C-alpha positions in Angstrom: -26.8 -72.2 -47.9 -24.2 -69.8 -46.4 -25.3 -67.2 -43.9 -25.9 -64.0 -45.8 -24.2 -60.8 -44.6 -26.1 -57.7 -43.5 -24.7 -54.5 -44.9 -25.3 -51.0 -43.6 -25.2 -47.6 -45.3 -25.5 -44.4 -43.4 -25.1 -40.7 -44.0 -25.6 -37.6 -41.8 -29.4 -38.0 -41.6 -30.5 -41.5 -42.8 -29.4 -45.1 -42.9 -30.4 -48.6 -43.9 -29.5 -52.2 -43.3 -29.8 -54.7 -46.2 -29.8 -58.4 -46.1 -29.4 -59.9 -49.6 -30.0 -63.6 -50.2 -31.6 -65.8 -52.8 -35.1 -64.5 -53.2 -34.4 -60.8 -52.8 -33.2 -58.1 -50.5 -34.8 -57.3 -47.1 -34.3 -53.8 -45.8 -34.7 -51.8 -42.6 -34.5 -48.0 -42.9 -34.0 -45.4 -40.3 -33.4 -41.6 -39.7 -30.9 -40.2 -37.3 -32.0 -37.8 -34.7 -28.7 -36.2 -33.7 -25.9 -38.6 -32.8 -27.7 -40.5 -30.0 -31.1 -41.6 -31.5 -32.2 -43.5 -34.5 -35.8 -43.7 -35.6 -36.5 -47.0 -37.4 -39.3 -46.1 -39.9 -39.6 -49.1 -42.2 -38.8 -52.8 -42.6 -39.4 -54.4 -45.9 -39.1 -58.1 -46.6 -39.9 -59.5 -50.1 -42.5 -62.3 -50.2 -39.8 -64.9 -51.1 -38.0 -64.2 -47.8 -41.0 -64.0 -45.5 -40.8 -66.5 -42.7 -37.1 -66.9 -43.0 -36.2 -64.6 -40.1 -34.7 -62.0 -42.4 -36.7 -59.1 -40.8 -35.8 -60.2 -37.3 -32.1 -60.4 -38.2 -32.2 -56.8 -39.5 -33.7 -55.6 -36.2 -31.2 -57.7 -34.2 -28.3 -56.0 -36.1 -29.8 -52.5 -35.6 -30.1 -53.2 -31.8 -26.5 -54.5 -31.6 -25.2 -51.5 -33.5 -27.2 -49.1 -31.3 -25.7 -50.7 -28.2 -22.2 -50.6 -29.6 -22.6 -46.9 -30.6 -24.4 -45.7 -27.5 -27.6 -44.9 -29.4 -31.2 -45.3 -28.5 -34.0 -46.5 -30.9 -37.4 -45.1 -31.5 -39.3 -47.9 -33.3 -41.9 -46.2 -35.5 -42.0 -49.3 -37.8 -44.7 -51.7 -36.4 -42.6 -54.8 -37.2 -39.6 -53.4 -35.4 -41.7 -52.3 -32.4 -43.2 -55.8 -32.2 -39.8 -57.5 -32.4 -38.4 -55.3 -29.6 -41.5 -55.6 -27.5 -41.3 -59.4 -27.5 -37.6 -59.6 -26.9 -36.9 -58.3 -23.3 -33.1 -58.3 -23.7 -33.4 -55.7 -26.5 -35.6 -53.2 -24.7 -32.6 -51.4 -23.1 -32.0 -49.6 -26.4 -35.4 -48.0 -26.5 -35.5 -44.2 -26.2 -36.7 -43.3 -22.7 -35.4 -46.4 -21.0 
């Protein structure tokens, strides 16, 4: 199976990442707080994609984009917070660090 692409949509106040693959679409949503902070509020992974790493890949992409764009992340979503907490190399993008 080929590696599915993560797509991103963003407007002035909100955004989302989507990973489409056989079995459904996983999604991570966020709100923008000015130009320098994103608040990740939800990660949804359909049952068919659970255990495939789809959710983690979405968080990884959000972290990479935050770094590239000079943004910080506030992880309100428990899944995203847990992923960042257990990955020390991602913690530099947390708001307040």
